C-alpha positions as CSV (number, residue, x, y, z in Angstrom):
1,M,6.2,-2.7,35.5
2,L,7.2,-1.0,32.2
3,K,4.7,1.3,30.5
4,A,3.7,1.0,26.9
5,I,1.6,3.3,24.6
6,L,-0.5,1.1,22.4
7,H,-1.6,3.2,19.4
8,T,-2.4,1.2,16.2
9,R,-4.4,3.9,14.4
10,P,-4.4,5.1,11.7
11,V,-2.8,2.0,10.1
12,R,-4.5,-0.9,12.0
13,Q,-7.4,-1.7,14.3
14,L,-6.6,-3.5,17.5
15,N,-8.8,-6.5,16.8
16,T,-7.2,-7.0,13.4
17,I,-3.7,-7.6,14.7
18,F,-4.2,-8.8,18.3
19,T,-6.0,-11.9,19.4
20,Q,-7.6,-11.7,22.8
21,E,-4.8,-14.0,24.1
22,D,-2.0,-11.7,22.8
23,L,-3.7,-8.6,24.2
24,E,-3.9,-10.3,27.6
25,R,-0.2,-11.2,27.3
26,L,0.6,-7.6,26.6
27,G,-1.5,-6.4,29.5
28,N,0.1,-8.9,31.9
29,T,3.6,-7.8,30.8
30,V,3.4,-4.0,30.7
31,E,1.0,-1.2,31.8
32,V,-0.8,-0.3,28.6
33,I,-1.4,3.4,28.0
34,W,-4.3,4.2,25.6
35,G,-5.1,1.0,23.7
36,K,-8.1,2.4,21.8
37,D,-9.1,2.3,18.2
38,E,-8.9,6.0,17.6
39,Q,-6.2,8.6,17.1
40,M,-4.5,9.7,20.4
41,P,-4.5,13.5,20.7
42,E,-1.0,14.8,20.1
43,D,-0.7,16.5,23.5
44,A,-1.8,13.3,25.2
45,W,0.8,11.4,23.2
46,S,3.5,13.8,24.2
47,E,2.6,13.5,27.9
48,A,2.4,9.7,27.8
49,K,5.9,9.5,26.2
50,K,7.4,10.9,29.3
51,E,6.4,7.7,31.1
52,A,6.5,5.1,28.4
53,S,9.3,2.7,27.7
54,I,7.7,1.2,24.6
55,L,5.7,2.8,21.8
56,I,3.6,0.4,19.8
57,G,2.3,2.0,16.6
58,I,3.1,5.3,14.9
59,P,0.4,8.1,15.0
60,S,-0.2,10.0,11.7
61,Y,1.6,13.0,13.2
62,G,4.7,10.9,13.9
63,V,6.6,9.9,17.0
64,G,7.9,13.4,17.7
65,D,10.8,14.2,20.0
66,V,12.6,11.2,21.5
67,D,15.3,13.0,23.4
68,E,16.0,12.6,27.1
69,N,13.6,15.3,28.1
70,A,10.6,14.2,25.9
71,A,11.0,10.4,26.4
72,P,13.4,9.7,29.2
73,H,12.5,6.1,29.6
74,L,12.0,5.1,26.0
75,K,13.6,1.8,25.0
76,T,11.7,0.6,21.9
77,I,9.5,1.9,19.1
78,M,7.4,-0.8,17.3
79,E,5.6,-0.1,14.1
80,V,2.6,-2.2,13.0
81,G,2.2,-1.2,9.4
82,G,4.7,-3.3,7.6
83,A,7.8,-1.2,7.0
84,H,10.2,0.8,9.1
85,P,8.8,4.4,9.7
86,R,10.0,7.1,7.3
87,K,12.6,9.5,8.6
88,G,10.1,12.2,9.0
89,Q,8.1,10.0,11.4
90,V,10.9,9.0,13.6
91,D,14.1,10.8,14.6
92,Y,16.5,7.9,13.9
93,Q,19.6,9.8,14.7
94,T,18.5,10.4,18.3
95,C,17.2,6.8,18.5
96,F,20.5,5.4,17.5
97,R,22.4,7.7,19.8
98,R,20.2,6.7,22.7
99,S,20.1,3.0,21.7
100,I,16.4,3.1,21.2
101,R,15.4,0.2,19.0
102,V,13.1,0.9,16.1
103,L,11.3,-2.3,15.2
104,S,9.2,-3.3,12.1
105,C,6.6,-6.0,11.8
106,A,7.6,-6.5,8.1
107,P,8.6,-10.2,8.7
108,A,5.0,-11.0,9.5
109,F,4.1,-10.6,5.9
110,A,6.9,-12.6,4.4
111,K,5.2,-16.0,4.3
112,M,2.0,-14.7,2.8
113,V,3.7,-12.6,0.1
114,A,6.0,-15.5,-0.8
115,E,3.0,-17.8,-1.1
116,M,1.2,-15.3,-3.4
117,A,4.4,-14.8,-5.5
118,L,4.6,-18.6,-6.0
119,G,0.9,-18.7,-7.0
120,H,1.5,-15.9,-9.5
121,A,4.4,-17.7,-11.0
122,L,2.5,-21.0,-11.4
123,A,-0.6,-19.2,-12.8
124,A,1.6,-17.5,-15.5
125,L,3.7,-20.5,-16.3
126,R,0.7,-22.8,-16.7
127,N,-1.4,-20.2,-18.4
128,I,-4.2,-20.7,-15.8
129,V,-5.9,-17.3,-16.0
130,D,-6.1,-17.2,-19.8
131,A,-7.3,-20.9,-19.9
132,D,-10.1,-20.0,-17.5
133,R,-11.2,-17.0,-19.6
134,R,-11.2,-19.1,-22.8
135,M,-13.2,-21.9,-21.2
136,R,-15.8,-19.4,-20.0
137,R,-16.1,-18.0,-23.6
138,G,-16.2,-21.4,-25.2
139,E,-12.9,-20.8,-26.9
140,E,-10.8,-23.4,-25.0
141,K,-8.0,-25.2,-26.8
142,W,-8.1,-29.0,-26.1
143,G,-5.1,-31.4,-26.3
144,W,-1.7,-30.2,-27.6
145,R,-3.1,-26.9,-28.9
146,G,-3.8,-25.8,-25.3
147,Q,-0.3,-26.8,-24.2
148,A,1.7,-24.6,-26.6
149,D,2.5,-21.8,-24.2
150,I,2.6,-23.8,-21.0
151,C,5.8,-24.2,-19.0
152,T,6.7,-25.9,-15.7
153,L,8.4,-24.6,-12.6
154,Y,10.1,-27.9,-12.1
155,N,13.9,-27.6,-12.7
156,A,13.3,-24.1,-14.0
157,T,16.0,-21.4,-13.7
158,V,14.7,-18.9,-11.2
159,G,16.0,-15.4,-10.5
160,I,15.4,-13.3,-7.3
161,I,16.0,-9.6,-7.1
162,G,16.5,-8.7,-3.5
163,Y,17.2,-11.5,-1.1
164,G,15.5,-10.4,2.1
165,N,12.6,-11.6,4.2
166,L,10.3,-12.4,1.2
167,A,13.0,-14.2,-0.7
168,R,14.1,-16.4,2.2
169,E,10.5,-17.6,2.6
170,L,10.1,-18.1,-1.1
171,R,13.2,-20.2,-1.3
172,L,11.6,-22.7,1.1
173,L,8.5,-22.9,-1.0
174,L,10.5,-23.4,-4.2
175,A,12.5,-26.3,-2.7
176,P,10.2,-29.1,-4.0
177,F,10.5,-27.8,-7.6
178,K,14.3,-28.3,-7.6
179,C,14.8,-25.0,-9.3
180,K,18.2,-23.5,-10.1
181,L,18.2,-20.4,-7.9
182,H,20.0,-17.2,-8.7
183,A,19.9,-13.9,-6.9
184,Y,20.9,-10.3,-7.4
185,D,21.4,-8.3,-4.2
186,P,24.2,-5.7,-4.0
187,W,23.7,-5.5,-0.2
188,L,24.8,-9.1,0.4
189,P,28.1,-10.8,0.0
190,D,28.2,-13.7,-2.5
191,T,29.1,-16.1,0.3
192,H,25.9,-15.3,2.2
193,L,23.8,-16.2,-0.9
194,E,25.9,-19.3,-1.5
195,Q,25.3,-20.5,2.0
196,H,21.5,-20.4,1.2
197,G,22.0,-22.4,-1.9
198,I,21.6,-19.4,-4.1
199,H,24.0,-18.6,-7.0
200,P,24.9,-14.9,-7.0
201,M,24.4,-13.2,-10.4
202,G,24.6,-9.8,-12.0
203,L,21.3,-8.2,-12.8
204,E,21.6,-8.2,-16.6
205,E,22.8,-11.8,-16.7
206,L,19.9,-12.8,-14.3
207,L,17.3,-11.2,-16.6
208,Q,18.8,-12.8,-19.7
209,T,19.1,-16.3,-18.1
210,C,16.1,-17.0,-15.9
211,D,12.7,-18.5,-16.8
212,V,11.1,-16.8,-13.9
213,T,12.3,-13.7,-12.1
214,F,10.8,-12.5,-8.8
215,V,11.1,-8.8,-7.9
216,L,11.2,-8.9,-4.1
217,A,13.6,-6.0,-3.1
218,I,12.5,-3.2,-0.7
219,P,12.3,0.3,-2.2
220,T,15.5,2.4,-1.6
221,L,16.9,5.7,-2.8
222,E,19.2,3.6,-5.1
223,N,16.8,1.2,-6.8
224,R,14.0,3.5,-8.1
225,E,13.3,2.1,-11.6
226,L,16.1,-0.3,-11.2
227,L,14.5,-2.2,-14.0
228,T,14.6,0.3,-16.8
229,Y,13.3,-0.2,-20.3
230,E,16.8,-1.4,-21.3
231,K,17.0,-3.9,-18.5
232,L,13.5,-5.2,-19.0
233,A,14.1,-5.7,-22.7
234,Q,16.8,-8.2,-21.7
235,I,14.4,-10.5,-20.1
236,K,14.4,-13.9,-21.8
237,Q,11.8,-14.3,-24.5
238,G,8.7,-15.9,-23.0
239,A,9.9,-15.7,-19.4
240,V,7.8,-14.6,-16.4
241,L,8.4,-11.5,-14.3
242,V,6.7,-11.6,-10.9
243,L,6.4,-8.1,-9.4
244,A,5.6,-8.7,-5.7
245,S,7.3,-6.1,-3.5
246,R,7.0,-2.5,-4.9
247,S,6.4,-0.9,-8.3
248,H,9.1,1.6,-7.2
249,L,11.7,-0.9,-8.7
250,V,10.3,-0.9,-12.2
251,D,9.8,1.5,-15.1
252,F,6.1,0.7,-15.1
253,D,5.3,2.2,-18.5
254,A,8.2,0.2,-20.0
255,L,6.9,-3.0,-18.3
256,L,3.5,-2.6,-20.0
257,K,5.0,-1.8,-23.4
258,L,7.1,-4.9,-23.4
259,T,4.4,-7.2,-22.1
260,N,1.9,-5.8,-24.7
261,A,4.6,-6.6,-27.4
262,G,4.7,-10.2,-26.2
263,R,8.3,-10.1,-25.1
264,F,7.6,-11.8,-21.8
265,R,4.7,-12.4,-19.3
266,A,4.3,-10.5,-16.0
267,T,2.3,-10.8,-12.9
268,I,1.7,-7.6,-10.9
269,D,0.4,-7.1,-7.4
270,V,1.7,-3.6,-6.8
271,Y,1.2,-0.3,-8.7
272,P,2.6,3.2,-8.9
273,E,-0.8,4.6,-7.8
274,E,-3.1,2.7,-5.4
275,P,-6.0,2.4,-5.8
276,T,-5.2,2.3,-9.5
277,P,-7.4,4.6,-11.6
278,L,-10.1,2.8,-13.6
279,D,-8.6,4.2,-16.9
280,H,-5.0,3.1,-16.2
281,P,-3.6,1.3,-19.2
282,V,-2.5,-1.6,-17.0
283,R,-6.1,-2.8,-17.0
284,E,-5.9,-3.4,-20.7
285,T,-2.4,-4.8,-21.0
286,E,-1.7,-8.2,-22.6
287,N,0.3,-11.1,-21.2
288,T,-0.2,-10.0,-17.6
289,I,-2.0,-11.3,-14.5
290,L,-3.2,-8.6,-12.2
291,T,-4.1,-8.5,-8.5
292,C,-4.7,-5.5,-6.2
293,H,-1.9,-5.4,-3.6
294,M,-3.4,-8.4,-1.9
295,A,-0.4,-10.6,-1.2
296,G,0.3,-9.9,2.4
297,A,-2.4,-8.3,4.5
298,I,-4.6,-11.3,5.3
299,D,-5.7,-12.5,8.7
300,H,-2.8,-15.0,9.2
301,A,-0.2,-12.2,8.6
302,L,-2.0,-9.6,10.6
303,F,-2.5,-11.7,13.7
304,E,1.2,-12.6,13.4
305,I,1.9,-8.9,14.0
306,G,0.2,-9.0,17.4
307,K,2.0,-12.2,18.3
308,M,5.4,-10.7,17.4
309,V,4.7,-7.5,19.4
310,A,3.7,-9.5,22.5
311,D,6.7,-11.8,22.2
312,D,9.1,-8.9,21.9
313,V,7.5,-6.9,24.6
314,E,7.9,-9.9,26.9
315,A,11.6,-10.1,26.0
316,I,12.2,-6.4,26.6
317,A,10.4,-6.6,30.0
318,A,12.6,-9.5,30.9
319,G,15.7,-7.5,30.0
320,L,16.3,-9.4,26.8
321,P,16.7,-8.2,23.2
322,P,13.7,-8.5,20.9
323,I,14.0,-11.2,18.3
324,R,10.7,-11.4,16.4
325,M,10.5,-8.0,14.8
326,Q,13.1,-6.5,12.4
327,V,15.5,-3.9,13.9
328,A,16.3,-0.8,11.9
329,Q,19.9,-0.5,11.0
330,P,21.6,2.9,10.5
331,E,23.0,1.9,7.1
332,F,19.7,0.8,5.7
333,V,17.5,3.6,7.2
334,A,19.6,6.2,5.4
335,R,18.8,4.5,2.1
336,R,15.0,4.1,2.4
């Protein structure tokens, strides 16, 4: 029987990601080393690695050496936070040389984030948040006066920046609205997007054209502040920008300046600093809907992590490749 270190701290607690059923599946498939809701001492981690074939979770001090002497049996590293580990946490070069798979649970969050992004878009287009506030103050606008700034998602022109896990789930949710879908993703060939019913489009044209634009790309070395002031200023007047993946992609000060000026509306779930300071100007900005990085980490998504881990551990134990979690690719890791 293969041995696995189960170490979800400091990112998760065991009972937040594993149901009892999935924990039992794991225990029936591999011999579990550790499996406690506390940090494993670094010297104990190093000793356990000499026996383990699978590492589930990344300690705060990182994985450490993964060469033939330190981890002779190692086949797979599974992170349970939501993104592939940073290069300082895992020696990717040695992992790739030894064919050690580094897996991420990121796909577990895709459905939940896509759902939230859709909710944000609908709330902004239909002016739901502002209407609620006006109603509570007794300042509601009845009849046609209340409809002046309202738009519909049906048949809208929609842009997607970054066509990955989140975008693929969002596409399914958008299907009933019969939107015209466009995407900007320099990592994907046009034919791949077209096969998904997506029209490839340059970034500037997308911003100028679309009624709603979803920012869903993962952060990389190349896309920091991809949406500069100059790019944001090209967003169609009155359109909606949904910032759902990472604030890394946006010049945040420019975003607030333009929404305050009434150029477009924005919904924001992610911020440059989290928790966001109480005096941060985003709290006073106009034409925005704000939530506190709450799109993905709900019970449905977290328990999906445990299910994915158990499924892929069963596959590995059976001599099969893992298929539920996302495998790190050398070309992408170098850019994160």
